[in-house]
DRENLUMMI-8087 format. One record per residue (C-alpha): residue in three letters; chain; x, y, z. Coordinates in steps of 0.05 Angstrom, whole numbers, m for minus. Layout:
BEGIN
+------+-------+--------+--------+--------+
! resn ! chain !     c1 !     c2 !     c3 !
+------+-------+--------+--------+--------+
!  ALA !     A !      X !      Y !      Z !
...
+------+-------+--------+--------+--------+
END
This chain:
BEGIN
+------+-------+--------+--------+--------+
! resn ! chain !     c1 !     c2 !     c3 !
+------+-------+--------+--------+--------+
!  MET !     A !     17 !   m218 !    580 !
!  ILE !     A !    m44 !   m196 !    621 !
!  PRO !     A !    m33 !   m127 !    652 !
!  LYS !     A !    m30 !   m125 !    728 !
!  PHE !     A !    m92 !    m82 !    735 !
!  LEU !     A !   m132 !   m139 !    702 !
!  ASN !     A !   m104 !   m193 !    747 !
!  LYS !     A !   m169 !   m202 !    785 !
!  PHE !     A !   m201 !   m222 !    718 !
!  LYS !     A !   m143 !   m268 !    697 !
!  ALA !     A !   m180 !   m334 !    707 !
!  ASP !     A !   m239 !   m310 !    665 !
!  LEU !     A !   m194 !   m280 !    612 !
!  GLU !     A !   m156 !   m345 !    604 !
!  ARG !     A !   m220 !   m378 !    580 !
!  PHE !     A !   m218 !   m333 !    519 !
!  ARG !     A !   m144 !   m343 !    504 !
!  MET !     A !   m133 !   m353 !    429 !
!  GLU !     A !    m75 !   m351 !    381 !
!  THR !     A !    m75 !   m306 !    320 !
!  ILE !     A !    m29 !   m287 !    264 !
!  LYS !     A !    m20 !   m212 !    257 !
!  ILE !     A !     m3 !   m187 !    188 !
!  GLN !     A !     46 !   m130 !    175 !
!  ALA !     A !     28 !   m100 !    108 !
!  THR !     A !     83 !    m56 !     77 !
!  PRO !     A !     67 !    m17 !     13 !
!  VAL !     A !    119 !    m27 !    m42 !
!  SER !     A !    143 !     27 !    m88 !
!  ASP !     A !    117 !     33 !   m159 !
!  GLU !     A !    183 !      4 !   m184 !
!  GLU !     A !    177 !    m57 !   m140 !
!  SER !     A !    133 !   m118 !   m139 !
!  VAL !     A !    126 !   m178 !    m93 !
!  SER !     A !    148 !   m245 !   m122 !
!  ILE !     A !     96 !   m285 !   m159 !
!  THR !     A !     89 !   m335 !   m101 !
!  GLY !     A !     97 !   m284 !    m45 !
!  SER !     A !     45 !   m262 !      5 !
!  LYS !     A !     15 !   m196 !    m16 !
!  PHE !     A !    m45 !   m149 !    m20 !
!  LEU !     A !    m58 !   m130 !    m93 !
!  GLY !     A !     m6 !   m146 !   m146 !
!  LYS !     A !      0 !   m203 !   m196 !
!  PRO !     A !    m24 !   m272 !   m173 !
!  TYR !     A !      8 !   m340 !   m174 !
!  LEU !     A !    m33 !   m377 !   m227 !
!  PRO !     A !    m17 !   m445 !   m259 !
!  LYS !     A !    m12 !   m444 !   m335 !
!  ASN !     A !    m78 !   m478 !   m350 !
!  THR !     A !   m120 !   m444 !   m296 !
!  GLU !     A !   m172 !   m395 !   m321 !
!  TYR !     A !   m164 !   m325 !   m293 !
!  PRO !     A !   m225 !   m308 !   m249 !
!  LYS !     A !   m278 !   m261 !   m277 !
!  ASP !     A !   m335 !   m224 !   m243 !
!  GLN !     A !   m409 !   m229 !   m256 !
!  ASN !     A !   m401 !   m181 !   m315 !
!  SER !     A !   m345 !   m223 !   m345 !
!  LYS !     A !   m292 !   m172 !   m328 !
!  PRO !     A !   m226 !   m195 !   m299 !
!  MET !     A !   m226 !   m192 !   m223 !
!  ILE !     A !   m167 !   m164 !   m186 !
!  LEU !     A !   m126 !   m199 !   m133 !
!  TRP !     A !   m139 !   m170 !    m65 !
!  ALA !     A !    m99 !   m218 !    m23 !
!  GLN !     A !    m50 !   m275 !    m33 !
!  ILE !     A !    m27 !   m314 !     28 !
!  ASN !     A !     29 !   m364 !     20 !
!  PHE !     A !     21 !   m407 !     82 !
!  SER !     A !     93 !   m432 !     78 !
!  GLU !     A !    111 !   m360 !    100 !
!  VAL !     A !     61 !   m360 !    158 !
!  PRO !     A !     77 !   m385 !    228 !
!  ASN !     A !     41 !   m449 !    245 !
!  LEU !     A !    m30 !   m439 !    271 !
!  GLN !     A !    m70 !   m500 !    292 !
!  GLY !     A !   m121 !   m521 !    241 !
!  TYR !     A !    m94 !   m476 !    186 !
!  PRO !     A !    m51 !   m499 !    127 !
!  SER !     A !     25 !   m501 !    133 !
!  SER !     A !     34 !   m494 !     58 !
!  GLY !     A !     m5 !   m475 !     m4 !
!  ILE !     A !    m28 !   m408 !    m31 !
!  LEU !     A !    m95 !   m377 !    m14 !
!  GLN !     A !   m123 !   m322 !    m58 !
!  LEU !     A !   m181 !   m273 !    m53 !
!  TYR !     A !   m203 !   m240 !   m118 !
!  ALA !     A !   m257 !   m187 !   m122 !
!  SER !     A !   m295 !   m150 !   m176 !
!  SER !     A !   m259 !    m87 !   m197 !
!  ASP !     A !   m321 !    m43 !   m196 !
!  ASN !     A !   m374 !    m85 !   m160 !
!  TRP !     A !   m335 !   m105 !    m98 !
!  TYR !     A !   m388 !    m73 !    m54 !
!  ASP !     A !   m431 !   m134 !    m72 !
!  THR !     A !   m409 !   m188 !    m23 !
!  THR !     A !   m427 !   m242 !    m73 !
!  ASP !     A !   m380 !   m220 !   m129 !
!  TYR !     A !   m314 !   m251 !   m107 !
!  LYS !     A !   m272 !   m313 !   m118 !
!  ILE !     A !   m230 !   m354 !    m70 !
!  MET !     A !   m175 !   m399 !    m98 !
!  PHE !     A !   m126 !   m446 !    m64 !
!  HIS !     A !    m65 !   m475 !    m97 !
!  GLU !     A !    m39 !   m535 !    m60 !
!  ASP !     A !     30 !   m533 !    m90 !
!  THR !     A !     72 !   m486 !   m133 !
!  VAL !     A !    103 !   m535 !   m183 !
!  GLY !     A !     94 !   m531 !   m258 !
!  ASP !     A !     89 !   m474 !   m307 !
!  VAL !     A !     55 !   m409 !   m287 !
!  GLN !     A !     22 !   m352 !   m323 !
!  ASN !     A !     63 !   m290 !   m330 !
!  ASP !     A !     24 !   m248 !   m380 !
!  PHE !     A !    m25 !   m204 !   m342 !
!  SER !     A !    m28 !   m148 !   m392 !
!  PHE !     A !   m104 !   m153 !   m391 !
!  LEU !     A !   m103 !   m125 !   m320 !
!  THR !     A !   m105 !    m53 !   m343 !
!  LYS !     A !    m98 !      7 !   m297 !
!  ASP !     A !   m172 !     25 !   m300 !
!  LEU !     A !   m190 !    m40 !   m265 !
!  TYR !     A !   m157 !    m14 !   m202 !
!  GLU !     A !   m189 !     55 !   m200 !
!  ASP !     A !   m244 !     34 !   m151 !
!  SER !     A !   m203 !    m15 !   m110 !
!  PRO !     A !   m205 !     m5 !    m34 !
!  ILE !     A !   m132 !    m28 !    m34 !
!  ASN !     A !    m92 !     29 !    m65 !
!  LYS !     A !    m22 !     m1 !    m69 !
!  GLU !     A !     11 !    m69 !    m73 !
!  HIS !     A !     35 !    m91 !     m4 !
!  ARG !     A !     88 !   m141 !     19 !
!  LEU !     A !     63 !   m182 !     77 !
!  SER !     A !    100 !   m209 !    138 !
!  PHE !     A !     70 !   m249 !    196 !
!  ILE !     A !     76 !   m251 !    272 !
!  LYS !     A !     43 !   m302 !    317 !
!  ASP !     A !      9 !   m272 !    378 !
!  THR !     A !    m38 !   m289 !    435 !
!  GLU !     A !   m101 !   m250 !    452 !
!  PHE !     A !   m154 !   m256 !    505 !
!  GLY !     A !   m216 !   m232 !    469 !
!  GLY !     A !   m244 !   m189 !    414 !
!  ALA !     A !   m285 !   m129 !    434 !
!  THR !     A !   m334 !   m136 !    375 !
!  ASP !     A !   m329 !   m212 !    364 !
!  TYR !     A !   m395 !   m244 !    386 !
!  ARG !     A !   m357 !   m300 !    421 !
!  PHE !     A !   m328 !   m252 !    472 !
!  SER !     A !   m382 !   m241 !    524 !
!  MET !     A !   m341 !   m227 !    587 !
!  GLN !     A !   m363 !   m177 !    640 !
!  PHE !     A !   m316 !   m135 !    683 !
!  ASP !     A !   m347 !   m122 !    751 !
!  GLY !     A !   m415 !   m124 !    717 !
!  LEU !     A !   m394 !    m78 !    660 !
!  ASP !     A !   m383 !    m96 !    587 !
!  PHE !     A !   m316 !    m83 !    553 !
!  TYR !     A !   m332 !    m11 !    531 !
!  GLU !     A !   m365 !      9 !    596 !
!  TYR !     A !   m306 !    m18 !    636 !
!  GLN !     A !   m256 !     18 !    591 !
!  ASP !     A !   m291 !     84 !    608 !
!  THR !     A !   m268 !     74 !    680 !
!  LEU !     A !   m195 !     67 !    660 !
!  SER !     A !   m138 !    115 !    647 !
!  VAL !     A !   m115 !    125 !    575 !
!  THR !     A !    m53 !     83 !    589 !
!  GLU !     A !    m95 !     26 !    618 !
!  GLN !     A !   m143 !     29 !    558 !
!  GLU !     A !    m84 !     21 !    511 !
!  GLU !     A !    m57 !    m38 !    551 !
!  MET !     A !   m125 !    m71 !    550 !
!  ASP !     A !   m132 !    m60 !    475 !
!  LYS !     A !    m67 !    m99 !    464 !
!  ILE !     A !    m98 !   m163 !    490 !
!  ILE !     A !   m173 !   m152 !    474 !
!  ASP !     A !   m181 !   m120 !    406 !
!  GLY !     A !   m187 !   m159 !    341 !
!  SER !     A !   m171 !   m101 !    294 !
!  GLY !     A !   m116 !   m100 !    242 !
!  HIS !     A !    m97 !   m147 !    186 !
!  ARG !     A !    m96 !   m219 !    212 !
!  ILE !     A !   m107 !   m293 !    203 !
!  GLY !     A !   m147 !   m331 !    256 !
!  GLY !     A !   m164 !   m308 !    326 !
!  TYR !     A !   m217 !   m256 !    340 !
!  ALA !     A !   m248 !   m213 !    286 !
!  TYR !     A !   m263 !   m138 !    288 !
!  PHE !     A !   m327 !   m105 !    263 !
!  THR !     A !   m350 !    m33 !    255 !
!  GLN !     A !   m423 !    m56 !    257 !
!  SER !     A !   m439 !   m125 !    285 !
!  ASP !     A !   m414 !   m196 !    278 !
!  PRO !     A !   m456 !   m229 !    222 !
!  ARG !     A !   m443 !   m299 !    251 !
!  TYR !     A !   m487 !   m280 !    311 !
!  TYR !     A !   m549 !   m277 !    266 !
!  SER !     A !   m538 !   m342 !    229 !
!  GLN !     A !   m543 !   m410 !    263 !
!  ASP !     A !   m506 !   m442 !    204 !
!  LYS !     A !   m447 !   m395 !    212 !
!  LYS !     A !   m439 !   m391 !    288 !
!  ASP !     A !   m381 !   m439 !    288 !
!  ASP !     A !   m344 !   m407 !    230 !
!  ILE !     A !   m275 !   m378 !    244 !
!  LEU !     A !   m233 !   m322 !    215 !
!  LEU !     A !   m193 !   m342 !    154 !
!  LEU !     A !   m169 !   m272 !    136 !
!  GLN !     A !   m182 !   m201 !    158 !
!  ILE !     A !   m162 !   m139 !    118 !
!  ASP !     A !   m171 !    m75 !    157 !
!  THR !     A !   m168 !     m2 !    137 !
!  ASP !     A !    m99 !     30 !    140 !
!  ASP !     A !    m60 !     86 !    105 !
!  GLU !     A !    m66 !     53 !     36 !
!  ILE !     A !   m130 !     12 !     46 !
!  MET !     A !   m200 !     39 !     56 !
!  PHE !     A !   m264 !     m3 !     56 !
!  GLY !     A !   m320 !     48 !     51 !
!  ASP !     A !   m316 !     92 !    113 !
!  SER !     A !   m258 !     61 !    152 !
!  GLY !     A !   m287 !     m9 !    144 !
!  VAL !     A !   m259 !    m79 !    149 !
!  ALA !     A !   m264 !   m141 !    104 !
!  HIS !     A !   m266 !   m214 !    125 !
!  LEU !     A !   m263 !   m285 !    100 !
!  PHE !     A !   m296 !   m336 !    146 !
!  ILE !     A !   m296 !   m412 !    141 !
!  ASN !     A !   m322 !   m472 !    179 !
!  PRO !     A !   m265 !   m505 !    218 !
!  LYS !     A !   m277 !   m573 !    185 !
!  ASP !     A !   m277 !   m542 !    116 !
!  LEU !     A !   m212 !   m508 !    133 !
!  VAL !     A !   m179 !   m573 !    154 !
!  ASP !     A !   m206 !   m607 !     91 !
!  LYS !     A !   m182 !   m547 !     50 !
!  LYS !     A !   m251 !   m535 !     21 !
!  PHE !     A !   m237 !   m461 !     12 !
!  GLU !     A !   m293 !   m453 !    m38 !
!  LYS !     A !   m340 !   m457 !     22 !
!  ALA !     A !   m309 !   m395 !     55 !
!  TRP !     A !   m350 !   m332 !     52 !
!  PHE !     A !   m336 !   m258 !     46 !
!  ASN !     A !   m362 !   m201 !     89 !
!  TRP !     A !   m346 !   m128 !     97 !
!  ASP !     A !   m375 !    m70 !    137 !
!  CYS !     A !   m359 !      2 !    152 !
!  PHE !     A !   m381 !     60 !    197 !
+------+-------+--------+--------+--------+
END
């Protein structure tokens, strides 16, 4: 797992070992849609019959950014093994990191809503997610995140980026595979284009990554940015997802 040229740092790297779930997001065609309970970016949500559809601060319907069905996700310690997590955001005020809604559905029994005709095309015009995506999941191991404040390792007295400057392109790519944090993911290290907001808040220093949505071919947060949900580990175990918080940044 650790490249041979990093063997002299192996003991130190092992201290930062962490499991993560990498998300493969595949855009679906205009004629397709992911099942109502399936894991997805964008699309129509799973919503019990008597649950009010979330609205933004201007009373407009929010749009579903992400739906994670944990029964489809490989087991990750501390995270649910079932239930559906959803992130909704304002259609035209998503830049405001307070105008969002997190919902968690513990089970999927009972009648569900199926009339979403109020979600008109214009609501999606400003969405950073341009197409509905089908999600699949792979469990992986990493040894740090270059921009995650918890990763503070030195390499012969150099930080991550300084040390990478001394490497060949091939070695840099190998190092990025185990110390990165970018991409769509659940848990593990987070990636930032600016700085880790947890570093500046004593109350949030212990919070962990619940979900990360990165820029790709059909997703663009500002200028190649990245969006996050963070949550305290105890709140995660207790399934108090209303205490999770949203953050995004860009170049």
